[in-house]
TORPA-4810 file (N, C-alpha, C, O; in nm, 3 decimals):
<nodes>
NODE_1_0.737_1.443_-1.277_0.703_1.406_-1.140_0.793_1.290_-1.096_0.802_1.188_-1.164_M
NODE_2_0.856_1.306_-0.982_0.942_1.201_-0.927_0.856_1.108_-0.843_0.787_1.152_-0.750_R
NODE_3_0.862_0.978_-0.875_0.778_0.879_-0.809_0.866_0.769_-0.751_0.969_0.734_-0.808_K
NODE_4_0.823_0.716_-0.636_0.897_0.605_-0.575_0.798_0.501_-0.525_0.694_0.535_-0.469_V
NODE_5_0.830_0.376_-0.546_0.756_0.263_-0.492_0.839_0.205_-0.379_0.958_0.177_-0.396_L
NODE_6_0.778_0.186_-0.261_0.856_0.146_-0.145_0.788_0.034_-0.067_0.667_0.013_-0.077_C
NODE_7_0.869_-0.037_0.011_0.820_-0.140_0.100_0.930_-0.172_0.200_1.045_-0.130_0.183_S
NODE_8_0.894_-0.245_0.304_0.990_-0.288_0.406_0.970_-0.438_0.431_0.858_-0.483_0.453_I
NODE_9_1.078_-0.513_0.428_1.073_-0.655_0.459_1.187_-0.690_0.551_1.294_-0.731_0.506_G
NODE_10_1.165_-0.675_0.680_1.271_-0.699_0.779_1.247_-0.832_0.849_1.133_-0.878_0.860_A
NODE_11_1.354_-0.893_0.897_1.343_-1.016_0.973_1.272_-1.124_0.894_1.313_-1.154_0.781_G
NODE_12_1.166_-1.185_0.950_1.096_-1.294_0.882_1.028_-1.251_0.753_0.993_-1.336_0.671_P
NODE_13_1.009_-1.121_0.735_0.947_-1.072_0.612_1.048_-1.060_0.498_1.010_-1.032_0.384_Y
NODE_14_1.177_-1.080_0.528_1.277_-1.069_0.424_1.256_-1.169_0.313_1.266_-1.135_0.195_G
NODE_15_1.227_-1.295_0.349_1.205_-1.398_0.248_1.078_-1.370_0.169_1.072_-1.398_0.049_E
NODE_16_0.977_-1.316_0.236_0.853_-1.279_0.167_0.880_-1.169_0.067_0.831_-1.175_-0.046_I
NODE_17_0.957_-1.068_0.107_0.988_-0.957_0.017_1.076_-1.002_-0.099_1.070_-0.943_-0.207_L
NODE_18_1.158_-1.104_-0.078_1.237_-1.157_-0.188_1.147_-1.199_-0.304_1.183_-1.184_-0.420_D
NODE_19_1.031_-1.252_-0.271_0.937_-1.299_-0.373_0.852_-1.185_-0.428_0.848_-1.162_-0.549_V
NODE_20_0.784_-1.113_-0.339_0.696_-1.004_-0.384_0.775_-0.893_-0.452_0.725_-0.827_-0.543_S
NODE_21_0.899_-0.872_-0.406_0.982_-0.765_-0.463_1.007_-0.779_-0.611_1.031_-0.680_-0.680_G
NODE_22_1.002_-0.902_-0.661_1.018_-0.921_-0.805_0.907_-0.851_-0.882_0.930_-0.795_-0.989_E
NODE_23_0.786_-0.853_-0.826_0.674_-0.787_-0.894_0.685_-0.635_-0.881_0.642_-0.562_-0.971_T
NODE_24_0.743_-0.588_-0.771_0.763_-0.443_-0.754_0.862_-0.392_-0.860_0.844_-0.284_-0.916_F
NODE_25_0.966_-0.471_-0.886_1.067_-0.432_-0.985_1.004_-0.419_-1.124_1.032_-0.323_-1.196_E
NODE_26_0.920_-0.514_-1.160_0.852_-0.509_-1.290_0.769_-0.382_-1.301_0.776_-0.311_-1.402_I
NODE_27_0.692_-0.354_-1.197_0.603_-0.238_-1.198_0.682_-0.108_-1.203_0.647_-0.016_-1.278_Y
NODE_28_0.786_-0.099_-1.123_0.866_0.023_-1.117_0.929_0.053_-1.253_0.927_0.168_-1.299_A
NODE_29_0.984_-0.048_-1.317_1.045_-0.026_-1.449_0.940_0.019_-1.550_0.964_0.109_-1.631_R
NODE_30_0.826_-0.042_-1.545_0.722_-0.014_-1.645_0.670_0.129_-1.635_0.641_0.192_-1.737_R
NODE_31_0.658_0.181_-1.512_0.592_0.310_-1.493_0.685_0.421_-1.445_0.639_0.528_-1.406_H
NODE_32_0.815_0.397_-1.447_0.910_0.503_-1.418_0.923_0.540_-1.272_0.945_0.656_-1.239_G
NODE_33_0.910_0.442_-1.184_0.927_0.464_-1.040_1.070_0.429_-0.999_1.129_0.334_-1.049_Y
NODE_34_1.124_0.507_-0.906_1.238_0.457_-0.830_1.185_0.350_-0.734_1.067_0.350_-0.700_D
NODE_35_1.272_0.261_-0.693_1.232_0.154_-0.602_1.314_0.166_-0.474_1.437_0.165_-0.478_L
NODE_36_1.245_0.177_-0.360_1.311_0.187_-0.229_1.259_0.074_-0.141_1.152_0.085_-0.081_D
NODE_37_1.335_-0.034_-0.134_1.297_-0.152_-0.057_1.394_-0.166_0.059_1.514_-0.182_0.038_V
NODE_38_1.342_-0.161_0.181_1.426_-0.165_0.300_1.424_-0.306_0.362_1.322_-0.374_0.363_R
NODE_39_1.541_-0.345_0.413_1.554_-0.476_0.478_1.571_-0.463_0.628_1.579_-0.564_0.699_R
NODE_40_1.576_-0.340_0.678_1.589_-0.316_0.821_1.485_-0.213_0.864_1.444_-0.128_0.785_E
NODE_41_1.442_-0.223_0.989_1.345_-0.129_1.042_1.412_0.005_1.071_1.526_0.010_1.117_L
NODE_42_1.341_0.112_1.043_1.390_0.245_1.073_1.386_0.270_1.223_1.478_0.329_1.280_I
NODE_43_1.278_0.225_1.286_1.263_0.236_1.431_1.229_0.098_1.487_1.112_0.062_1.493_D
NODE_44_1.330_0.021_1.528_1.305_-0.115_1.576_1.232_-0.121_1.711_1.197_-0.230_1.757_P
NODE_45_1.209_-0.005_1.775_1.135_-0.006_1.900_0.984_-0.018_1.875_0.907_-0.041_1.969_T
NODE_46_0.943_-0.003_1.751_0.801_-0.013_1.717_0.777_-0.136_1.630_0.868_-0.183_1.562_R
NODE_47_0.653_-0.190_1.633_0.620_-0.299_1.542_0.650_-0.260_1.397_0.644_-0.143_1.361_P
NODE_48_0.683_-0.360_1.317_0.733_-0.335_1.182_0.640_-0.246_1.098_0.687_-0.158_1.026_A
NODE_49_0.509_-0.269_1.108_0.416_-0.196_1.023_0.422_-0.046_1.044_0.397_0.031_0.952_S
NODE_50_0.456_-0.003_1.167_0.466_0.139_1.196_0.580_0.205_1.120_0.579_0.327_1.101_W
NODE_51_0.677_0.130_1.077_0.797_0.188_1.019_0.774_0.252_0.882_0.860_0.324_0.832_N
NODE_52_0.660_0.227_0.823_0.630_0.296_0.698_0.615_0.447_0.719_0.641_0.524_0.627_K
NODE_53_0.575_0.489_0.839_0.552_0.632_0.862_0.681_0.713_0.852_0.685_0.808_0.774_I
NODE_54_0.788_0.681_0.928_0.912_0.758_0.909_0.972_0.741_0.770_1.039_0.831_0.720_P
NODE_55_0.947_0.627_0.707_0.994_0.610_0.569_0.925_0.709_0.477_0.991_0.772_0.394_L
NODE_56_0.794_0.725_0.490_0.721_0.822_0.409_0.773_0.964_0.433_0.796_1.039_0.338_F
NODE_57_0.790_0.999_0.559_0.835_1.134_0.591_0.971_1.164_0.528_0.997_1.277_0.487_L
NODE_58_1.055_1.064_0.520_1.184_1.081_0.454_1.168_1.092_0.303_1.222_1.184_0.241_D
NODE_59_1.095_1.000_0.243_1.083_0.997_0.097_1.009_1.120_0.043_1.039_1.166_-0.067_L
NODE_60_0.915_1.172_0.120_0.839_1.288_0.072_0.921_1.417_0.071_0.873_1.519_0.024_L
NODE_61_1.042_1.412_0.121_1.132_1.527_0.106_1.199_1.526_-0.031_1.255_1.626_-0.074_T
NODE_62_1.192_1.411_-0.100_1.263_1.397_-0.229_1.174_1.359_-0.346_1.213_1.373_-0.462_R
NODE_63_1.054_1.310_-0.316_0.965_1.262_-0.422_0.832_1.334_-0.418_0.785_1.376_-0.312_Y
NODE_64_0.771_1.348_-0.536_0.639_1.409_-0.547_0.528_1.310_-0.514_0.421_1.349_-0.468_D
NODE_65_0.555_1.182_-0.538_0.455_1.079_-0.514_0.523_0.956_-0.455_0.624_0.908_-0.506_L
NODE_66_0.466_0.906_-0.345_0.517_0.786_-0.280_0.407_0.680_-0.284_0.294_0.705_-0.243_V
NODE_67_0.441_0.562_-0.333_0.348_0.450_-0.336_0.405_0.339_-0.248_0.516_0.291_-0.269_V
NODE_68_0.327_0.299_-0.150_0.365_0.191_-0.060_0.286_0.064_-0.094_0.165_0.071_-0.117_W
NODE_69_0.354_-0.050_-0.097_0.288_-0.180_-0.108_0.348_-0.271_-0.001_0.469_-0.286_0.007_V
NODE_70_0.261_-0.331_0.083_0.309_-0.422_0.187_0.393_-0.534_0.127_0.371_-0.575_0.013_D
NODE_71_0.487_-0.582_0.205_0.575_-0.689_0.157_0.498_-0.816_0.127_0.541_-0.895_0.043_A
NODE_72_0.384_-0.839_0.195_0.307_-0.960_0.169_0.198_-0.937_0.064_0.090_-0.995_0.071_D
NODE_73_0.229_-0.853_-0.033_0.140_-0.827_-0.146_0.222_-0.835_-0.275_0.343_-0.810_-0.274_A
NODE_74_0.156_-0.869_-0.384_0.223_-0.881_-0.513_0.145_-0.807_-0.619_0.022_-0.814_-0.623_A
NODE_75_0.216_-0.736_-0.704_0.152_-0.666_-0.815_0.140_-0.765_-0.931_0.237_-0.793_-1.000_I
NODE_76_0.020_-0.818_-0.950_0.001_-0.925_-1.048_-0.038_-0.872_-1.187_-0.023_-0.943_-1.286_V
NODE_77_-0.088_-0.750_-1.192_-0.120_-0.688_-1.321_-0.059_-0.548_-1.323_-0.117_-0.455_-1.268_D
NODE_78_0.059_-0.532_-1.386_0.128_-0.404_-1.383_0.087_-0.310_-1.496_0.156_-0.211_-1.521_P
NODE_79_-0.023_-0.338_-1.563_-0.060_-0.263_-1.682_-0.077_-0.114_-1.655_-0.025_-0.030_-1.729_T
NODE_80_-0.150_-0.080_-1.547_-0.185_0.060_-1.520_-0.100_0.117_-1.408_-0.057_0.047_-1.317_D
NODE_81_-0.078_0.248_-1.418_-0.008_0.321_-1.312_-0.109_0.369_-1.211_-0.203_0.441_-1.246_D
NODE_82_-0.093_0.332_-1.086_-0.186_0.371_-0.981_-0.196_0.523_-0.967_-0.298_0.575_-0.922_I
NODE_83_-0.090_0.594_-1.006_-0.092_0.741_-0.998_-0.200_0.800_-1.088_-0.252_0.908_-1.058_A
NODE_84_-0.234_0.732_-1.196_-0.335_0.783_-1.288_-0.475_0.778_-1.230_-0.567_0.839_-1.286_D
NODE_85_-0.493_0.706_-1.119_-0.625_0.698_-1.056_-0.655_0.822_-0.972_-0.770_0.841_-0.931_A
NODE_86_-0.555_0.905_-0.946_-0.573_1.023_-0.862_-0.612_1.144_-0.946_-0.563_1.164_-1.057_L
NODE_87_-0.703_1.225_-0.891_-0.733_1.355_-0.949_-0.636_1.458_-0.893_-0.559_1.429_-0.801_D
NODE_88_-0.641_1.579_-0.949_-0.546_1.683_-0.908_-0.558_1.718_-0.760_-0.457_1.752_-0.697_D
NODE_89_-0.678_1.710_-0.703_-0.699_1.749_-0.563_-0.668_1.636_-0.465_-0.657_1.661_-0.345_R
NODE_90_-0.654_1.515_-0.513_-0.632_1.402_-0.423_-0.492_1.407_-0.363_-0.393_1.424_-0.435_D
NODE_91_-0.485_1.393_-0.231_-0.355_1.393_-0.163_-0.312_1.252_-0.123_-0.192_1.226_-0.109_L
NODE_92_-0.408_1.163_-0.103_-0.377_1.025_-0.068_-0.475_0.935_-0.140_-0.580_0.978_-0.187_M
NODE_93_-0.438_0.807_-0.149_-0.527_0.709_-0.209_-0.505_0.574_-0.144_-0.392_0.536_-0.114_A
NODE_94_-0.614_0.502_-0.123_-0.609_0.365_-0.071_-0.743_0.297_-0.099_-0.838_0.362_-0.144_L
NODE_95_-0.749_0.169_-0.073_-0.871_0.091_-0.092_-0.946_0.082_0.040_-0.885_0.063_0.145_V
NODE_96_-1.078_0.095_0.035_-1.163_0.072_0.151_-1.238_-0.059_0.128_-1.316_-0.071_0.033_A
NODE_97_-1.214_-0.158_0.214_-1.275_-0.290_0.198_-1.410_-0.296_0.267_-1.431_-0.235_0.372_H
NODE_98_-1.500_-0.370_0.206_-1.633_-0.389_0.263_-1.648_-0.533_0.310_-1.642_-0.626_0.229_E
NODE_99_-1.666_-0.551_0.440_-1.689_-0.683_0.497_-1.748_-0.669_0.637_-1.728_-0.567_0.703_Y
NODE_100_-1.821_-0.768_0.681_-1.885_-0.768_0.814_-1.967_-0.642_0.837_-1.974_-0.591_0.949_D
NODE_101_-2.029_-0.591_0.732_-2.112_-0.472_0.745_-2.036_-0.344_0.770_-2.095_-0.245_0.813_G
NODE_102_-1.905_-0.346_0.744_-1.821_-0.228_0.765_-1.750_-0.192_0.634_-1.733_-0.276_0.546_Q
NODE_103_-1.709_-0.068_0.625_-1.621_-0.024_0.516_-1.492_0.024_0.580_-1.490_0.124_0.652_I
NODE_104_-1.383_-0.050_0.554_-1.259_-0.031_0.629_-1.144_0.008_0.535_-1.096_-0.077_0.459_V
NODE_105_-1.098_0.132_0.539_-0.980_0.170_0.461_-0.858_0.090_0.505_-0.837_0.065_0.624_P
NODE_106_-0.777_0.050_0.408_-0.662_-0.039_0.433_-0.538_0.025_0.372_-0.532_0.045_0.251_N
NODE_107_-0.439_0.056_0.457_-0.319_0.123_0.406_-0.208_0.023_0.371_-0.090_0.060_0.370_C
NODE_108_-0.244_-0.103_0.343_-0.146_-0.197_0.290_-0.098_-0.158_0.152_0.014_-0.192_0.112_G
NODE_109_-0.182_-0.087_0.078_-0.143_-0.017_-0.045_-0.184_0.126_-0.025_-0.302_0.156_-0.003_V
NODE_110_-0.086_0.217_-0.032_-0.110_0.355_0.012_-0.032_0.449_-0.079_0.089_0.434_-0.097_W
NODE_111_-0.103_0.545_-0.137_-0.042_0.645_-0.225_-0.046_0.780_-0.155_-0.151_0.821_-0.103_V
NODE_112_0.068_0.850_-0.154_0.076_0.980_-0.086_0.143_1.082_-0.178_0.246_1.055_-0.239_L
NODE_113_0.081_1.200_-0.185_0.140_1.312_-0.259_0.221_1.401_-0.164_0.190_1.413_-0.046_R
NODE_114_0.322_1.461_-0.219_0.402_1.554_-0.140_0.322_1.681_-0.114_0.289_1.755_-0.206_R
NODE_115_0.290_1.703_0.014_0.208_1.817_0.053_0.221_1.835_0.204_0.237_1.738_0.278_D
NODE_116_0.214_1.959_0.249_0.228_1.984_0.393_0.118_1.916_0.473_0.143_1.869_0.584_R
NODE_117_-0.003_1.909_0.417_-0.113_1.845_0.488_-0.088_1.695_0.505_-0.126_1.637_0.607_A
NODE_118_-0.025_1.633_0.408_0.009_1.491_0.418_0.114_1.470_0.526_0.104_1.377_0.606_V
NODE_119_0.213_1.556_0.527_0.316_1.544_0.630_0.256_1.562_0.770_0.292_1.490_0.863_R
NODE_120_0.165_1.656_0.784_0.104_1.680_0.915_0.026_1.557_0.963_0.036_1.520_1.080_R
NODE_121_-0.050_1.494_0.875_-0.129_1.381_0.920_-0.040_1.261_0.951_-0.071_1.183_1.042_I
NODE_122_0.069_1.244_0.878_0.163_1.137_0.909_0.226_1.159_1.046_0.242_1.065_1.124_L
NODE_123_0.260_1.284_1.075_0.318_1.315_1.206_0.217_1.290_1.317_0.254_1.245_1.426_E
NODE_124_0.089_1.319_1.292_-0.014_1.293_1.392_-0.035_1.143_1.411_-0.051_1.096_1.524_K
NODE_125_-0.036_1.069_1.302_-0.050_0.923_1.311_0.059_0.866_1.401_0.032_0.778_1.483_V
NODE_126_0.180_0.916_1.386_0.294_0.865_1.463_0.276_0.886_1.614_0.332_0.810_1.693_W
NODE_127_0.199_0.986_1.652_0.182_1.016_1.795_0.081_0.924_1.864_0.072_0.925_1.986_T
NODE_128_0.006_0.847_1.788_-0.100_0.764_1.846_-0.043_0.635_1.903_-0.068_0.526_1.852_H
NODE_129_0.033_0.650_2.010_0.097_0.533_2.070_-0.004_0.439_2.137_0.031_0.327_2.172_T
NODE_130_-0.128_0.485_2.156_-0.229_0.395_2.212_-0.261_0.280_2.117_-0.318_0.179_2.158_E
NODE_131_-0.224_0.297_1.990_-0.246_0.192_1.891_-0.117_0.120_1.853_-0.112_0.049_1.753_Y
NODE_132_-0.015_0.139_1.934_0.116_0.083_1.901_0.109_-0.068_1.877_0.174_-0.121_1.787_L
NODE_133_0.029_-0.136_1.959_0.019_-0.282_1.947_-0.124_-0.326_1.911_-0.161_-0.442_1.931_H
NODE_134_-0.200_-0.235_1.858_-0.332_-0.270_1.806_-0.313_-0.366_1.689_-0.211_-0.361_1.621_H
NODE_135_-0.410_-0.453_1.664_-0.397_-0.550_1.555_-0.383_-0.483_1.418_-0.334_-0.544_1.323_E
NODE_136_-0.427_-0.356_1.407_-0.412_-0.282_1.282_-0.299_-0.179_1.286_-0.275_-0.111_1.186_W
NODE_137_-0.229_-0.168_1.398_-0.113_-0.081_1.411_-0.142_0.061_1.361_-0.238_0.125_1.403_W
NODE_138_-0.057_0.110_1.270_-0.072_0.248_1.222_-0.199_0.267_1.141_-0.247_0.380_1.128_E
NODE_139_-0.254_0.160_1.087_-0.380_0.171_1.012_-0.492_0.220_1.103_-0.576_0.300_1.062_N
NODE_140_-0.492_0.172_1.228_-0.591_0.218_1.325_-0.574_0.367_1.352_-0.672_0.442_1.358_A
NODE_141_-0.450_0.410_1.370_-0.423_0.552_1.395_-0.464_0.638_1.277_-0.518_0.748_1.295_A
NODE_142_-0.439_0.590_1.156_-0.479_0.665_1.036_-0.631_0.680_1.031_-0.680_0.789_1.001_L
NODE_143_-0.704_0.574_1.061_-0.850_0.583_1.057_-0.901_0.688_1.155_-0.991_0.765_1.122_L
NODE_144_-0.844_0.692_1.273_-0.885_0.792_1.372_-0.859_0.932_1.318_-0.944_1.020_1.332_V
NODE_145_-0.744_0.953_1.257_-0.711_1.085_1.202_-0.801_1.122_1.083_-0.820_1.240_1.054_E
NODE_146_-0.857_1.020_1.017_-0.948_1.047_0.904_-1.093_1.061_0.949_-1.183_1.075_0.866_L
NODE_147_-1.115_1.057_1.082_-1.249_1.082_1.133_-1.331_0.957_1.160_-1.454_0.965_1.172_G
NODE_148_-1.266_0.842_1.169_-1.337_0.718_1.196_-1.329_0.683_1.344_-1.239_0.726_1.416_Y
NODE_149_-1.426_0.603_1.387_-1.417_0.531_1.514_-1.391_0.386_1.478_-1.453_0.334_1.385_R
NODE_150_-1.302_0.319_1.550_-1.269_0.181_1.513_-1.328_0.078_1.608_-1.326_-0.041_1.577_I
NODE_151_-1.379_0.121_1.723_-1.442_0.030_1.819_-1.580_0.084_1.855_-1.595_0.205_1.873_E
NODE_152_-1.682_-0.003_1.865_-1.677_-0.148_1.846_-1.680_-0.192_1.700_-1.661_-0.309_1.669_P
NODE_153_-1.702_-0.095_1.609_-1.700_-0.123_1.466_-1.651_0.002_1.395_-1.656_0.112_1.451_R
NODE_154_-1.605_-0.015_1.275_-1.550_0.099_1.201_-1.664_0.181_1.140_-1.747_0.129_1.066_V
NODE_155_-1.665_0.309_1.173_-1.764_0.399_1.116_-1.715_0.543_1.126_-1.636_0.577_1.214_E
NODE_156_-1.762_0.626_1.036_-1.725_0.768_1.036_-1.805_0.839_1.144_-1.927_0.827_1.151_I
NODE_157_-1.734_0.914_1.230_-1.800_0.984_1.341_-1.774_1.134_1.339_-1.838_1.208_1.414_V
NODE_158_-1.682_1.180_1.255_-1.658_1.324_1.249_-1.604_1.363_1.112_-1.555_1.279_1.036_R
NODE_159_-1.613_1.491_1.084_-1.562_1.542_0.958_-1.409_1.542_0.960_-1.346_1.552_1.065_R
NODE_160_-1.353_1.531_0.841_-1.207_1.535_0.829_-1.173_1.598_0.694_-1.217_1.552_0.589_S
NODE_161_-1.094_1.704_0.699_-1.051_1.769_0.574_-0.970_1.673_0.489_-0.982_1.672_0.366_R
NODE_162_-0.885_1.593_0.554_-0.802_1.502_0.477_-0.886_1.392_0.412_-0.860_1.354_0.298_M
NODE_163_-0.986_1.342_0.483_-1.068_1.236_0.423_-1.133_1.284_0.294_-1.152_1.206_0.200_R
NODE_164_-1.165_1.413_0.289_-1.226_1.469_0.168_-1.127_1.471_0.052_-1.167_1.488_-0.063_A
NODE_165_-0.998_1.453_0.081_-0.897_1.456_-0.025_-0.830_1.320_-0.042_-0.721_1.309_-0.098_R
NODE_166_-0.897_1.216_0.010_-0.851_1.080_-0.010_-0.926_1.019_-0.128_-1.049_1.025_-0.133_V
NODE_167_-0.855_0.960_-0.220_-0.915_0.886_-0.329_-0.931_0.741_-0.286_-0.831_0.672_-0.260_R
NODE_168_-1.054_0.693_-0.280_-1.076_0.554_-0.246_-1.076_0.472_-0.375_-1.164_0.485_-0.460_F
NODE_169_-0.974_0.389_-0.386_-0.945_0.319_-0.510_-1.034_0.198_-0.531_-1.092_0.144_-0.437_L
NODE_170_-1.042_0.157_-0.655_-1.106_0.030_-0.689_-1.039_-0.084_-0.612_-0.917_-0.084_-0.596_D
NODE_171_-1.117_-0.180_-0.566_-1.064_-0.289_-0.485_-0.958_-0.373_-0.553_-0.887_-0.447_-0.485_G
NODE_172_-0.945_-0.363_-0.683_-0.843_-0.441_-0.755_-0.702_-0.399_-0.715_-0.607_-0.475_-0.734_S
NODE_173_-0.688_-0.278_-0.658_-0.555_-0.231_-0.619_-0.510_-0.287_-0.485_-0.396_-0.266_-0.445_W
NODE_174_-0.598_-0.359_-0.415_-0.559_-0.421_-0.287_-0.659_-0.533_-0.259_-0.745_-0.520_-0.171_N
NODE_175_-0.648_-0.641_-0.332_-0.743_-0.751_-0.321_-0.703_-0.842_-0.206_-0.594_-0.898_-0.205_S
NODE_176_-0.794_-0.858_-0.109_-0.766_-0.941_0.009_-0.872_-1.050_0.021_-0.976_-1.045_-0.044_I
NODE_177_-0.844_-1.149_0.107_-0.931_-1.265_0.116_-1.074_-1.235_0.154_-1.165_-1.298_0.100_G
NODE_178_-1.097_-1.140_0.245_-1.234_-1.112_0.290_-1.308_-1.020_0.192_-1.430_-1.004_0.203_V
NODE_179_-1.237_-0.960_0.099_-1.299_-0.872_-0.001_-1.221_-0.882_-0.132_-1.156_-0.786_-0.173_D
NODE_180_-1.227_-0.998_-0.198_-1.145_-1.020_-0.317_-1.200_-0.946_-0.439_-1.321_-0.930_-0.456_P
NODE_181_-1.108_-0.902_-0.523_-1.145_-0.838_-0.649_-1.153_-0.943_-0.759_-1.078_-1.040_-0.759_A
NODE_182_-1.245_-0.922_-0.853_-1.260_-1.017_-0.963_-1.137_-1.021_-1.051_-1.095_-1.127_-1.097_A
NODE_183_-1.078_-0.904_-1.074_-0.960_-0.893_-1.160_-0.854_-0.811_-1.087_-0.837_-0.693_-1.117_N
NODE_184_-0.784_-0.871_-0.994_-0.691_-0.794_-0.909_-0.571_-0.742_-0.985_-0.517_-0.806_-1.075_P
NODE_185_-0.530_-0.623_-0.945_-0.400_-0.570_-0.986_-0.294_-0.604_-0.881_-0.179_-0.633_-0.913_R
NODE_186_-0.337_-0.600_-0.754_-0.249_-0.635_-0.642_-0.320_-0.737_-0.554_-0.431_-0.712_-0.507_I
NODE_187_-0.256_-0.851_-0.532_-0.304_-0.949_-0.435_-0.231_-0.929_-0.303_-0.108_-0.915_-0.300_N
NODE_188_-0.306_-0.927_-0.195_-0.251_-0.897_-0.063_-0.297_-1.004_0.035_-0.413_-1.046_0.032_H
NODE_189_-0.206_-1.049_0.122_-0.236_-1.162_0.211_-0.216_-1.128_0.359_-0.136_-1.192_0.426_Y
NODE_190_-0.288_-1.027_0.410_-0.272_-0.991_0.551_-0.328_-1.100_0.642_-0.428_-1.164_0.611_P
NODE_191_-0.262_-1.119_0.755_-0.313_-1.210_0.856_-0.300_-1.357_0.824_-0.357_-1.440_0.895_G
NODE_192_-0.229_-1.391_0.718_-0.212_-1.531_0.682_-0.078_-1.583_0.731_0.010_-1.505_0.767_R
NODE_193_-0.062_-1.714_0.732_0.062_-1.773_0.779_0.175_-1.742_0.681_0.152_-1.711_0.564_S
NODE_194_0.297_-1.751_0.730_0.414_-1.729_0.644_0.413_-1.828_0.528_0.444_-1.790_0.414_R
NODE_195_0.379_-1.952_0.555_0.379_-2.054_0.450_0.276_-2.021_0.342_0.303_-2.035_0.223_E
NODE_196_0.157_-1.978_0.385_0.053_-1.942_0.288_0.097_-1.824_0.203_0.080_-1.823_0.081_H
NODE_197_0.153_-1.724_0.269_0.198_-1.606_0.196_0.303_-1.641_0.091_0.293_-1.598_-0.024_R
NODE_198_0.402_-1.720_0.130_0.507_-1.756_0.036_0.452_-1.837_-0.080_0.491_-1.817_-0.195_L
NODE_199_0.361_-1.928_-0.051_0.302_-2.010_-0.157_0.226_-1.923_-0.257_0.245_-1.935_-0.378_E
NODE_200_0.140_-1.837_-0.207_0.058_-1.755_-0.296_0.141_-1.649_-0.368_0.120_-1.623_-0.486_R
NODE_201_0.236_-1.587_-0.298_0.320_-1.486_-0.362_0.407_-1.546_-0.471_0.434_-1.480_-0.572_L
NODE_202_0.452_-1.669_-0.452_0.531_-1.735_-0.555_0.449_-1.753_-0.683_0.499_-1.732_-0.793_T
NODE_203_0.324_-1.793_-0.667_0.234_-1.805_-0.782_0.213_-1.668_-0.847_0.215_-1.655_-0.969_V
NODE_204_0.192_-1.566_-0.763_0.169_-1.431_-0.814_0.291_-1.377_-0.890_0.276_-1.312_-0.993_D
NODE_205_0.410_-1.405_-0.838_0.531_-1.356_-0.903_0.545_-1.417_-1.042_0.587_-1.350_-1.136_A
NODE_206_0.511_-1.544_-1.055_0.515_-1.608_-1.187_0.412_-1.546_-1.280_0.439_-1.524_-1.398_K
NODE_207_0.294_-1.516_-1.226_0.190_-1.451_-1.305_0.234_-1.314_-1.351_0.212_-1.277_-1.466_S
NODE_208_0.298_-1.238_-1.262_0.346_-1.104_-1.298_0.453_-1.112_-1.405_0.462_-1.023_-1.489_A
NODE_209_0.535_-1.217_-1.403_0.636_-1.234_-1.507_0.574_-1.256_-1.642_0.624_-1.205_-1.743_G
NODE_210_0.463_-1.332_-1.646_0.390_-1.352_-1.771_0.332_-1.222_-1.819_0.337_-1.190_-1.938_V
NODE_211_0.274_-1.144_-1.724_0.216_-1.015_-1.760_0.322_-0.923_-1.817_0.297_-0.847_-1.911_A
NODE_212_0.443_-0.928_-1.759_0.551_-0.845_-1.808_0.587_-0.882_-1.951_0.607_-0.795_-2.036_R
NODE_213_0.594_-1.012_-1.979_0.632_-1.056_-2.113_0.526_-1.023_-2.216_0.556_-1.002_-2.333_D
NODE_214_0.399_-1.018_-2.172_0.292_-0.995_-2.266_0.239_-0.854_-2.266_0.150_-0.821_-2.344_G
NODE_215_0.295_-0.767_-2.180_0.242_-0.631_-2.168_0.297_-0.542_-2.277_0.403_-0.567_-2.334_A
NODE_216_0.221_-0.435_-2.305_0.267_-0.339_-2.404_0.386_-0.261_-2.350_0.391_-0.232_-2.231_S
NODE_217_0.480_-0.229_-2.434_0.598_-0.156_-2.394_0.615_-0.037_-2.487_0.620_-0.051_-2.610_V
NODE_218_0.622_0.083_-2.425_0.647_0.206_-2.501_0.556_0.218_-2.622_0.602_0.247_-2.733_A
NODE_219_0.423_0.193_-2.600_0.328_0.216_-2.706_0.304_0.097_-2.795_0.215_0.103_-2.880_G
NODE_220_0.378_-0.013_-2.780_0.355_-0.130_-2.861_0.224_-0.195_-2.818_0.182_-0.181_-2.703_E
NODE_221_0.160_-0.266_-2.909_0.036_-0.332_-2.876_0.061_-0.449_-2.783_0.163_-0.517_-2.792_E
NODE_222_-0.034_-0.472_-2.694_-0.022_-0.585_-2.603_-0.034_-0.715_-2.682_-0.118_-0.728_-2.771_R
NODE_223_0.051_-0.811_-2.646_0.047_-0.940_-2.715_-0.064_-1.024_-2.656_-0.073_-1.037_-2.534_I
NODE_224_-0.148_-1.078_-2.738_-0.264_-1.157_-2.692_-0.218_-1.291_-2.637_-0.300_-1.372_-2.594_A
</nodes>
């Protein structure tokens, strides 16, 4: 299976990706992923977060599995391959956060399998220009396509064939401030200042380096 780990860090996110990207490199080497990190937007007419959609559509022509991690996130525990969390029927995977009495899927970490149904939903997400400048950008459009209503609160309002084939991952794969995981694999800092992100990601990158040095390699026992 051909796998790729991807992210985009354009403009002010370039310095952030310089730091978080170190953890992506560790993870990609460990689990046999190609790494596709972009420094320019594919479609600069749209907000940066939307640019993951055309990137996915391109990568899914060449890869069986695409894993996206936001530039303001760091893989702090590279021990496990996120692909192993998917069952055979799962076409996508992401974390759904619980806060403010809502359960909100978050595509800051997003796994996609190569499949016509995945391509169709990505193309539909792209058409939702009413969410072009929504605070959740393409995440809002994805929720609508998965059968959610996002206003006045996030809730499921209709059936969705794709939602039935989404694997909702353990929160450790996308640990955020409002819903932190006890033992995170990925720390994510959405909505925080650039200074906060750089400070925390720098700490995370150092932690990931320690994990790399102490992690098992090719069947060797993990060093205590």
